[in-house]
C-alpha positions as CSV (number, residue, x, y, z in Angstrom):
1,M,111.6,129.9,100.4
2,M,109.6,131.8,102.9
3,S,111.2,134.3,105.2
4,P,112.8,132.9,108.3
5,C,111.0,135.4,110.5
6,L,107.6,134.1,109.6
7,L,106.7,131.5,112.2
8,G,103.1,131.3,111.1
9,P,103.4,128.4,108.6
10,W,104.5,126.1,111.3
11,L,101.9,126.9,114.0
12,I,99.4,124.3,112.9
13,A,97.3,124.3,116.0
14,Q,97.6,128.0,116.3
15,A,97.1,128.0,120.1
16,A,98.6,130.4,122.5
17,P,102.3,129.9,123.1
18,R,103.1,127.1,125.6
19,S,105.9,127.0,128.1
20,N,109.1,124.9,127.6
21,S,107.7,122.3,130.0
22,A,106.6,120.0,127.2
23,I,110.0,120.0,125.6
24,V,111.6,119.3,129.0
25,A,109.4,116.3,129.6
26,F,110.1,115.0,126.2
27,V,113.9,115.4,126.5
28,V,113.7,113.4,129.8
29,Y,112.0,110.6,127.9
30,L,114.6,110.7,125.1
31,A,117.4,110.7,127.6
32,A,115.9,107.6,129.3
33,V,115.8,105.8,125.9
34,I,119.5,106.6,125.2
35,F,120.4,105.5,128.8
36,L,118.8,102.2,128.2
37,A,120.6,101.7,125.0
38,W,123.9,102.4,126.7
39,L,123.0,100.1,129.6
40,S,122.2,97.2,127.2
41,T,125.8,97.2,126.0
42,R,127.0,96.5,129.5
43,V,125.4,93.1,129.5
44,P,128.1,90.3,129.1
45,R,127.9,88.6,125.7
46,R,127.1,84.9,125.5
47,S,127.7,84.4,121.8
48,G,129.4,86.0,118.7
49,F,129.0,89.6,117.7
50,L,126.4,88.9,114.9
51,S,124.2,86.8,117.1
52,E,124.3,89.3,119.9
53,Y,123.9,92.4,117.7
54,F,121.0,91.1,115.6
55,L,119.3,88.5,118.0
56,G,120.4,89.5,121.5
57,G,121.8,86.0,122.1
58,R,118.4,84.3,121.6
59,N,117.6,84.8,125.2
60,L,114.5,86.9,125.4
61,G,112.2,86.4,128.4
62,V,108.4,86.8,128.4
63,W,108.1,90.6,128.9
64,A,111.0,91.4,126.6
65,F,109.7,89.1,123.9
66,A,106.0,90.2,124.3
67,L,106.7,94.0,124.4
68,T,109.3,94.1,121.7
69,F,106.9,92.1,119.4
70,A,104.0,94.4,120.3
71,A,106.0,97.6,120.1
72,T,107.5,96.7,116.7
73,S,104.1,95.9,115.3
74,A,102.6,99.1,116.8
75,S,104.3,101.4,114.4
76,G,103.8,105.0,113.4
77,G,100.7,103.7,111.5
78,S,99.2,102.7,114.8
79,F,99.6,106.2,116.4
80,I,99.4,108.4,113.4
81,G,97.7,106.6,110.5
82,F,95.2,104.7,112.6
83,P,93.9,107.7,114.5
84,S,93.7,109.5,111.1
85,I,91.5,106.7,109.8
86,V,89.3,106.7,112.9
87,Y,88.9,110.5,112.7
88,S,88.0,110.3,109.0
89,H,85.6,107.4,109.0
90,G,84.1,107.2,112.5
91,W,82.9,104.2,114.5
92,S,83.1,101.8,111.6
93,V,86.8,101.6,112.2
94,A,86.2,99.5,115.4
95,L,85.0,96.7,113.2
96,W,87.9,97.3,110.7
97,I,90.6,96.8,113.4
98,G,88.7,94.2,115.6
99,S,90.6,91.1,114.4
100,Y,93.9,92.7,115.4
101,M,93.4,91.4,118.9
102,L,93.6,87.9,117.4
103,M,96.8,88.7,115.6
104,P,99.2,87.4,118.3
105,L,97.5,84.0,118.4
106,V,98.0,83.7,114.6
107,A,101.3,85.4,114.1
108,M,103.0,83.9,117.1
109,G,101.1,80.6,117.3
110,L,101.5,79.7,113.6
111,L,105.2,80.1,113.2
112,A,107.0,81.1,116.3
113,K,107.9,77.7,117.9
114,R,108.9,76.0,114.7
115,L,110.8,79.1,113.5
116,N,112.8,79.2,116.8
117,Q,113.7,75.5,116.5
118,V,114.9,75.7,112.9
119,A,116.8,78.9,113.5
120,R,118.7,77.2,116.4
121,Q,119.4,74.1,114.3
122,T,120.9,76.1,111.5
123,D,122.3,79.0,113.6
124,A,120.3,81.3,111.3
125,I,120.5,85.0,112.3
126,T,118.2,86.4,109.5
127,I,115.2,85.2,107.5
128,P,117.3,85.0,104.3
129,D,119.7,82.9,106.4
130,L,116.9,80.5,107.2
131,I,115.6,80.4,103.6
132,R,119.1,79.8,102.2
133,D,119.8,76.9,104.5
134,R,116.4,75.3,104.2
135,F,116.5,75.2,100.4
136,Q,120.3,75.0,100.0
137,S,120.0,78.0,97.6
138,P,122.2,81.1,98.0
139,A,120.4,82.8,95.1
140,L,117.0,82.4,96.8
141,G,118.4,83.9,99.9
142,L,119.7,86.9,97.9
143,V,116.2,87.4,96.4
144,A,114.7,87.4,99.9
145,T,117.3,89.9,101.0
146,L,116.5,92.3,98.2
147,F,112.7,92.1,98.9
148,I,113.4,92.9,102.6
149,I,115.7,95.9,101.7
150,F,113.1,97.3,99.2
151,F,110.0,97.1,101.5
152,M,111.7,98.1,104.7
153,T,113.4,101.1,103.2
154,C,110.1,102.4,101.9
155,N,108.6,101.9,105.3
156,L,111.5,103.7,107.0
157,I,110.8,106.8,104.9
158,A,107.2,106.8,106.1
159,Q,108.3,106.3,109.7
160,F,110.8,109.2,109.5
161,K,108.0,111.4,108.3
162,G,105.7,110.3,111.1
163,G,108.2,110.8,113.9
164,S,109.1,114.3,112.6
165,L,105.4,115.4,112.3
166,I,104.9,114.3,115.9
167,L,107.9,116.3,117.1
168,Q,106.8,119.3,115.1
169,T,103.3,119.4,116.6
170,L,104.6,118.9,120.1
171,L,107.1,121.7,119.9
172,Q,105.5,124.2,117.5
173,D,104.5,126.6,120.2
174,V,107.5,126.2,122.5
175,P,109.6,129.4,122.4
176,A,113.0,127.6,122.3
177,F,111.9,125.6,119.4
178,Q,110.7,128.6,117.5
179,Y,114.1,130.3,117.9
180,A,115.8,127.1,116.6
181,V,113.4,127.0,113.6
182,V,114.4,130.6,112.7
183,A,118.1,129.6,112.8
184,V,117.5,126.5,110.6
185,A,115.4,128.6,108.2
186,R,118.3,131.0,107.8
187,M,120.8,128.2,107.2
188,A,118.5,126.4,104.8
189,S,117.9,129.6,102.8
190,T,121.6,129.7,101.9
191,A,121.6,126.0,100.8
192,P,120.4,125.6,97.2
193,G,118.4,122.6,95.9
194,L,117.2,120.0,98.4
195,F,116.6,122.3,101.5
196,S,115.4,125.4,99.8
197,T,111.7,124.4,99.7
198,V,111.5,122.4,102.9
199,D,109.6,123.6,105.9
200,P,112.4,124.4,108.4
201,A,110.4,123.2,111.4
202,Y,109.9,119.8,109.7
203,L,113.6,119.7,108.7
204,L,114.8,120.4,112.3
205,C,112.5,117.8,113.8
206,L,113.6,115.3,111.1
207,I,117.3,115.8,112.0
208,V,116.7,115.5,115.8
209,F,114.5,112.4,115.3
210,A,117.0,110.7,112.9
211,A,120.0,111.4,115.1
212,S,118.4,109.9,118.2
213,V,117.0,106.7,116.6
214,V,119.9,106.0,114.3
215,G,122.3,106.8,117.1
216,Y,121.0,104.4,119.8
217,T,120.3,101.6,117.2
218,T,123.8,101.8,115.8
219,Y,125.3,101.8,119.2
220,G,123.4,99.1,121.0
221,G,122.1,96.7,118.4
222,F,119.2,94.2,119.0
223,R,119.5,94.2,122.7
224,A,119.3,98.0,122.9
225,V,116.3,97.8,120.5
226,V,114.6,95.2,122.8
227,W,115.3,97.1,126.0
228,T,114.1,100.4,124.6
229,D,111.1,98.6,123.0
230,V,110.0,97.4,126.5
231,M,110.1,100.9,127.8
232,Q,108.5,102.3,124.7
233,G,105.8,99.7,124.9
234,I,105.0,100.7,128.5
235,V,105.0,104.4,127.4
236,M,102.6,103.7,124.6
237,V,99.9,102.0,126.7
238,M,100.3,104.5,129.5
239,G,99.9,107.4,127.1
240,I,96.7,106.0,125.7
241,M,95.4,105.2,129.2
242,V,96.0,108.8,130.3
243,L,94.6,110.4,127.1
244,L,91.4,108.4,127.2
245,P,89.9,109.7,130.4
246,L,91.1,113.3,129.7
247,T,89.4,113.1,126.3
248,L,86.1,111.8,127.7
249,I,86.0,114.5,130.3
250,A,86.8,117.2,127.7
251,V,83.8,116.1,125.5
252,G,81.3,115.5,128.3
253,G,81.4,111.7,128.2
254,L,81.2,109.1,125.4
255,G,77.4,109.3,125.1
256,Q,77.5,113.1,124.5
257,A,80.3,112.7,122.0
258,T,78.5,110.0,120.1
259,R,75.3,112.2,119.9
260,D,77.3,115.1,118.7
261,L,79.0,112.9,116.1
262,A,75.7,111.5,114.9
263,S,74.4,115.0,114.2
264,V,77.0,116.1,111.7
265,A,77.9,115.3,108.1
266,P,81.5,114.9,106.7
267,P,83.1,118.0,105.2
268,T,82.9,118.8,101.5
269,D,85.8,119.5,99.1
270,V,85.4,122.9,97.5
271,Q,87.3,125.4,95.4
272,V,86.5,129.0,96.5
273,E,87.3,132.5,95.4
274,L,88.0,134.5,98.6
275,T,87.5,138.2,98.6
276,V,88.9,140.3,101.5
277,T,86.1,142.7,102.6
278,A,87.6,144.1,105.8
279,P,90.3,146.8,105.8
280,L,93.3,145.2,104.0
281,D,95.6,146.0,106.9
282,N,93.7,143.5,109.1
283,A,94.0,140.6,106.7
284,P,97.0,138.3,106.7
285,D,99.2,138.4,103.5
286,L,99.7,134.7,103.6
287,L,97.0,132.1,104.2
288,F,98.7,128.9,105.2
289,K,97.5,125.3,104.5
290,N,95.3,124.0,107.3
291,S,94.3,127.5,108.4
292,L,90.7,127.9,109.5
293,L,88.7,130.7,107.9
294,A,85.2,132.1,108.8
295,V,83.8,133.3,105.5
296,R,80.5,134.8,104.4
297,R,79.0,132.9,101.4
298,H,78.4,135.0,98.3
299,D,75.2,133.2,97.4
300,N,73.2,133.3,100.6
301,D,75.2,135.5,103.0
302,A,75.5,132.7,105.5
303,I,78.7,132.3,107.7
304,C,80.6,129.0,107.1
305,V,84.0,127.7,108.2
306,L,86.6,126.5,105.7
307,R,89.9,124.8,106.3
308,L,92.4,125.5,103.5
309,A,93.8,122.4,101.7
310,E,96.7,124.5,100.3
311,S,98.5,127.7,101.1
312,A,97.5,130.9,99.3
313,R,98.9,134.5,99.0
314,R,96.8,137.6,98.9
315,N,97.3,139.9,95.9
316,G,96.9,143.2,97.7
317,H,100.3,144.6,96.8
318,R,99.6,144.2,93.1
319,L,96.1,145.6,93.0
320,L,94.9,148.9,91.5
321,P,92.9,151.3,93.7
322,N,89.4,150.0,94.4
323,E,90.2,146.6,92.8
324,P,88.9,143.7,94.9
325,D,91.5,141.5,96.6
326,R,90.6,138.0,95.4
327,T,92.3,134.6,95.9
328,V,91.3,131.2,94.5
329,V,92.1,128.3,96.8
330,R,91.1,124.7,97.5
331,A,89.6,124.0,100.9
332,I,87.0,121.9,102.7
333,E,83.7,123.3,104.0
334,I,83.1,122.1,107.5
335,H,79.4,121.7,108.3
336,R,79.6,122.9,111.9
337,P,78.6,126.1,113.6
338,L,81.4,128.5,114.5
339,E,81.1,127.8,118.2
340,D,82.3,124.2,117.6
341,F,85.8,125.6,116.9
342,R,86.3,127.2,120.3
343,Y,89.6,125.2,120.8
344,Q,91.1,126.3,117.4
345,R,92.0,129.7,116.0
346,V,89.6,130.8,113.2
347,I,90.8,133.7,111.0
348,G,87.9,136.1,110.5
349,A,86.0,135.0,113.6
350,D,87.0,137.8,116.0
351,D,90.2,139.4,114.7
352,G,88.7,142.1,112.5
353,T,89.3,140.2,109.3
354,S,86.4,139.5,107.0
355,F,86.2,137.3,103.9
356,Q,83.5,136.6,101.3
357,A,83.6,133.3,99.5
358,E,82.2,132.4,96.1
359,F,82.1,128.6,95.6
360,R,83.4,127.7,92.2
361,A,83.5,123.9,92.5
362,V,82.0,121.5,95.0
363,Q,82.8,117.8,95.3
364,E,80.7,115.8,97.7
365,V,82.0,112.8,99.5
366,A,81.5,109.6,97.5
367,F,79.5,108.0,100.4
368,G,78.2,109.4,103.7
369,N,77.1,112.9,102.8
370,F,74.5,112.9,105.6
371,P,74.3,113.4,109.4
372,G,75.0,110.1,111.2
373,A,77.5,108.8,108.6
374,Y,80.3,108.7,111.3
375,T,78.2,106.5,113.6
376,S,76.9,103.9,111.2
377,L,78.2,101.3,108.8
378,P,79.9,101.3,106.3
379,G,81.2,104.7,107.4
380,P,81.8,107.8,105.2
381,D,84.4,107.7,102.4
382,R,85.6,110.5,100.2
383,T,86.4,108.4,97.1
384,N,84.6,105.0,97.5
385,A,80.9,105.0,96.6
386,A,80.4,101.8,98.7
387,G,81.6,103.5,101.8
388,F,84.7,102.9,104.0
389,L,83.9,99.3,105.1
390,P,81.5,97.3,102.9
391,A,81.0,93.7,103.7
392,A,83.8,92.4,101.4
393,A,86.3,94.8,102.9
394,A,85.3,93.8,106.4
395,I,86.0,90.2,105.6
396,S,89.3,91.1,103.9
397,F,90.6,93.0,106.8
398,F,89.7,90.3,109.3
399,F,92.1,88.0,107.5
400,F,94.6,90.8,106.7
401,W,95.2,91.8,110.3
402,C,95.4,88.2,111.6
403,F,97.8,86.9,108.9
404,S,99.7,89.8,107.6
405,S,101.7,90.3,110.8
406,A,102.7,86.6,110.8
407,G,104.6,87.2,107.5
408,Q,106.6,90.3,108.7
409,P,110.3,89.5,108.8
410,S,110.7,91.9,111.7
411,N,108.3,89.8,113.7
412,M,109.9,86.5,112.5
413,I,113.2,87.7,113.8
414,R,111.7,88.1,117.3
415,C,110.3,84.6,117.1
416,M,113.9,83.4,116.5
417,A,115.1,85.1,119.7
418,F,112.9,84.0,122.6
419,R,114.3,81.6,125.2
420,D,111.9,78.6,125.3
421,S,108.3,77.5,124.7
422,S,107.0,78.5,128.1
423,I,107.9,82.1,127.2
424,L,105.9,81.8,123.9
425,S,102.6,80.8,125.4
426,R,102.6,83.6,128.0
427,A,103.8,86.1,125.5
428,I,100.8,85.4,123.2
429,L,98.3,86.3,126.0
430,T,100.3,89.3,127.0
431,V,100.4,90.8,123.5
432,A,96.7,90.2,123.0
433,C,95.8,92.1,126.2
434,Y,98.3,94.8,125.3
435,Y,96.7,95.4,121.9
436,S,93.2,95.5,123.5
437,L,94.5,98.3,125.8
438,I,95.7,100.4,122.8
439,Y,93.5,100.0,119.7
440,F,90.0,100.1,121.2
441,P,90.7,103.2,123.3
442,I,92.2,104.9,120.2
443,V,88.9,104.3,118.4
444,V,87.1,106.1,121.3
445,I,89.6,108.9,121.6
446,F,89.5,109.9,117.9
447,C,85.8,109.6,117.4
448,C,85.7,112.1,120.2
449,A,88.3,114.2,118.4
450,Q,85.8,114.9,115.6
451,T,83.7,116.8,118.1
452,L,86.6,118.5,119.9
453,L,88.8,119.4,116.9
454,P,86.6,119.3,113.8
455,G,87.9,119.9,110.3
456,W,91.3,118.2,110.3
457,E,90.5,116.1,107.2
458,T,93.0,118.2,105.2
459,A,95.9,116.9,107.4
460,S,94.4,114.0,109.4
461,D,97.9,112.5,110.0
462,R,98.4,115.3,112.5
463,V,95.3,114.6,114.6
464,M,97.0,112.5,117.3
465,P,99.6,115.1,118.3
466,E,97.1,117.9,117.8
467,M,94.6,116.2,120.1
468,T,97.3,115.6,122.7
469,A,98.3,119.3,122.7
470,T,94.7,120.5,122.9
471,V,93.6,118.2,125.7
472,T,96.7,118.9,127.9
473,A,96.2,122.7,127.3
474,M,92.6,122.4,128.3
475,F,93.6,120.9,131.6
476,Q,96.5,123.3,132.0
477,V,99.2,120.5,132.2
478,P,101.5,121.3,129.2
479,W,104.3,119.2,130.6
480,L,102.0,116.2,130.2
481,A,101.9,116.8,126.4
482,G,105.5,115.8,126.2
483,L,104.8,112.5,127.9
484,L,101.6,111.8,126.0
485,V,103.2,112.6,122.6
486,A,106.0,110.3,123.6
487,A,103.5,107.4,123.1
488,P,103.2,107.8,119.3
489,F,106.9,108.8,119.2
490,A,107.8,105.6,120.9
491,A,105.7,103.7,118.4
492,V,107.6,105.1,115.5
493,M,111.0,104.6,117.3
494,S,110.3,101.0,118.2
495,T,109.4,100.2,114.6
496,M,112.2,102.2,113.0
497,D,115.0,100.7,115.1
498,S,113.8,97.2,114.2
499,F,113.7,98.0,110.5
500,L,117.1,99.6,110.6
501,L,118.5,96.4,112.1
502,M,116.7,94.3,109.6
503,I,118.2,96.2,106.6
504,S,121.6,96.3,108.3
505,S,121.6,92.5,108.9
506,A,120.5,92.0,105.3
507,V,123.4,93.9,103.9
508,V,126.1,92.6,106.3
509,R,125.0,89.0,106.8
510,D,123.1,88.2,103.6
511,I,125.1,90.1,101.0
512,Y,128.6,90.9,102.3
513,Q,129.3,87.8,104.3
514,R,127.5,85.4,101.9
515,W,128.6,86.8,98.6
516,I,131.7,89.1,99.1
517,Q,133.8,87.9,102.1
518,P,132.7,84.6,103.6
519,H,135.2,84.7,106.5
520,P,135.7,88.3,107.7
521,S,137.2,89.1,111.0
522,Q,135.0,90.1,113.9
523,R,136.5,93.6,113.8
524,R,135.6,94.0,110.2
525,I,132.1,92.7,110.7
526,K,131.6,95.1,113.7
527,V,132.8,98.2,111.7
528,L,130.7,97.3,108.7
529,T,127.6,96.7,110.8
530,Y,127.9,100.0,112.6
531,A,128.6,101.8,109.3
532,T,125.7,100.1,107.4
533,T,123.2,100.9,110.2
534,M,124.2,104.5,110.2
535,V,124.3,104.9,106.4
536,V,120.9,103.3,105.9
537,G,119.4,105.6,108.6
538,L,120.9,108.7,107.1
539,T,119.8,107.7,103.5
540,A,116.2,107.2,104.7
541,M,116.4,110.5,106.5
542,L,117.4,112.3,103.3
543,A,114.6,110.6,101.4
544,A,112.2,111.8,104.0
545,I,113.1,115.5,103.5
546,N,110.5,115.6,100.7
547,P,108.4,112.6,101.7
548,P,105.4,111.1,100.0
549,H,102.0,112.3,101.2
550,F,100.4,108.9,101.7
551,L,101.8,107.9,105.0
552,Q,99.3,105.2,106.1
553,N,99.0,103.8,102.5
554,I,102.8,103.4,102.3
555,I,102.8,101.5,105.7
556,V,99.9,99.3,104.6
557,F,101.6,98.6,101.2
558,T,104.9,97.6,102.8
559,G,103.3,95.5,105.5
560,A,101.1,93.7,103.0
561,G,104.0,93.3,100.5
562,L,106.3,91.7,103.1
563,S,103.5,89.3,104.1
564,T,102.5,88.2,100.7
565,T,106.1,87.7,99.8
566,F,107.2,85.8,102.9
567,L,104.3,84.2,104.8
568,V,103.4,81.3,102.5
569,P,107.0,80.4,101.5
570,V,108.3,80.5,105.1
571,A,105.2,78.6,106.5
572,L,105.5,75.8,103.9
573,A,109.3,75.7,104.4
574,L,108.7,75.0,108.1
575,Y,105.9,72.5,107.9
576,W,106.0,70.7,104.4
577,P,108.9,68.4,103.7
578,R,108.0,68.2,100.0
579,F,108.3,72.0,99.6
580,N,111.3,72.8,97.3
581,T,113.3,75.7,95.9
582,A,111.1,76.2,92.8
583,G,108.0,76.4,94.9
584,A,109.5,78.9,97.3
585,A,110.8,81.1,94.5
586,A,107.4,81.0,92.7
587,G,105.5,81.7,96.0
588,M,107.7,84.8,96.8
589,L,107.5,86.3,93.3
590,A,103.7,85.5,92.8
591,G,102.9,87.1,96.2
592,F,104.9,90.2,95.3
593,L,103.5,90.6,91.8
594,G,100.0,89.8,92.9
595,L,100.0,92.6,95.5
596,S,102.0,95.1,93.4
597,S,99.7,94.7,90.4
598,M,96.7,95.8,92.5
599,Y,98.5,98.9,93.6
600,L,99.7,99.7,90.1
601,I,96.2,99.4,88.7
602,G,94.9,101.6,91.5
603,W,97.7,104.2,90.8
604,A,96.9,104.2,87.1
605,G,93.2,104.8,87.8
606,T,93.4,107.3,90.6
607,G,96.9,108.7,90.7
608,T,97.1,107.8,94.4
609,M,98.3,104.7,96.4
610,A,94.7,103.5,96.8
611,A,94.9,99.9,95.6
612,Y,92.5,98.3,93.1
613,Q,90.2,95.9,95.1
614,P,88.4,93.4,92.9
615,W,85.2,92.2,94.4
616,G,86.0,94.5,97.4
617,L,88.9,92.2,98.5
618,H,92.1,93.7,100.0
619,P,95.2,93.2,97.8
620,F,96.7,91.2,100.6
621,L,94.2,88.4,99.9
622,I,94.9,88.5,96.1
623,G,98.7,88.4,96.7
624,G,98.4,85.7,99.4
625,A,96.2,83.5,97.2
626,A,98.6,83.9,94.3
627,S,101.6,83.0,96.5
628,L,99.9,79.9,97.9
629,I,98.7,78.6,94.4
630,A,102.1,79.3,92.8
631,A,104.1,77.8,95.7
632,I,102.1,74.5,95.8
633,G,101.8,74.3,92.0
634,F,105.5,74.7,91.2
635,T,106.4,72.4,94.1
636,L,104.3,69.5,92.7
637,I,105.5,69.8,89.1
638,T,109.2,69.9,90.1
639,P,111.5,67.3,91.8
640,P,111.3,67.0,95.6
641,P,114.2,68.2,97.7
642,R,117.1,65.9,98.4
643,P,116.5,63.4,101.2
644,A,119.4,64.8,103.2
645,V,117.7,68.2,103.4
646,V,114.4,66.6,104.5
647,R,116.2,64.6,107.2
648,Q,118.1,67.7,108.5
649,F,115.0,69.8,108.9
650,F,112.2,67.3,109.7
651,Y,113.9,64.4,111.6
652,R,116.1,66.3,113.9
653,P,116.5,64.7,117.4
654,R,114.3,66.3,120.0
655,S,117.2,67.1,122.3
656,T,118.4,69.8,119.9
657,A,115.1,71.5,119.4
658,A,113.9,74.5,121.4
659,Q,112.5,73.3,124.7
């Protein structure tokens, strides 16, 4: 555990201390979210507690339906992981994300109307509810429940990490936050085990973030989630629309940024032996991960810039007289001149410290080790020799973005909650326009970030809040940083609150009410629902104290896993009368196993969550194809469903369907 008085480890941007205006702006935003959650509980209820708490009374209008759908899909991956990918791979990501604009047409047009009709017919509140009623199989409903709990809990951990990183970067230079971090560090140093090795700044942000999201979600339920999603959806698009022109002005225009990007090559992974050559009193004792160092190469005496991929400690206090002070550390060598780092602090540039570096090992990027890689297809990639986006991957992601969202239970729940069909058609257009205003500007902003803040490949998940802090500091509007960072924070919150409700509904409705106590009192249901939502949130927060490192990969895995598990079975259940229980069970299991096997093979080969991609195809396509083949095959070789079930779901009088 590092000393509580050392604030350096947490000053990632290493800029001059900012005022408290950023934190004030952010607190105002957070207060508005909590106020909306409270206000939503004042609306008179039109139905029972469960329907109101988990579906908002099935009465969403066009703006509420469109923005809660869009905000839930635009998770922390959209504002943390996606900027990270753009920053790392350049303009090729525009093609990678292009089909996302078509996603509302597929996701909402394919299932929404029919899903809404069937849910009203059966009074289904959750997706397992609908599956159980359609196939008259409580066991299949329980299997669906367990899949939802597994995938969404994994995603919650990633979202908690993302929200905490955003807060940490926003507040890292704020004096009040620094004092609070010192206090948390002192308390954590007295607690053995779990907290002793945790960055106290991250821990503080995690606690604040978890308390706010879990609190308003538990208190307000689905209606609070929808109302806050509407506000958060507006904040997201406004944040991007403000950040875009500021960024373009800062880099001298899009043309200049593209020319600068075309002239540089991606950084190189290196292992170096650093030797302090300046007076030892000038050199820092600790070299923290992500610190920038200006070093003189041992082989040719040239000055180069490194960003550390791990923290390192100097050995000066253990050296004999005249013994050189040497430290071996992993880093990346950034192929840029020193003047390109004018908006970042570089140790050894002008602070009297001097380092000499002897390169022990060098690992070039697998593809794209040349100037222009960021501005051409398939884009640079550190591990894939075919590049970031070869042709097969481009085709895979076209279908992945269009269809994977349709299979998300969190989106299906929203399709069960809109008021009527006229709402649906207008919402599809609204969401498509909304995504166009978010994702294409993000590509522009974070291609420009490569020229403004080079060398963040060691922690590219931080590039969104770092970019926001840097740009607002350049224009001397630090209060704006609080509002701009609220955009990715809103994205994380709008996804987390939805996932919390999904897990809570799965436990209360699909396990407790279906398997333990079929006829509980309204009071018991209410208490259990509140308690479950809070316990799930706190459990995910504890798991996020030492979170996995692969934030975007976890989000992609859970999204693809939910889609391959649920898309085919739910779609066939809604549209194919012959579809039966055996086909649904086979489709769910085959989709899950098909996708998971690709990730397990990739893990075995690389030790990371980079999935194995046969013929360059995304695992979603493998899992989806397996699900479709298994669902149809097992349906055809097993008896059809009972005629009464077919009549109930496919010959219902029009007067009872959604209008």
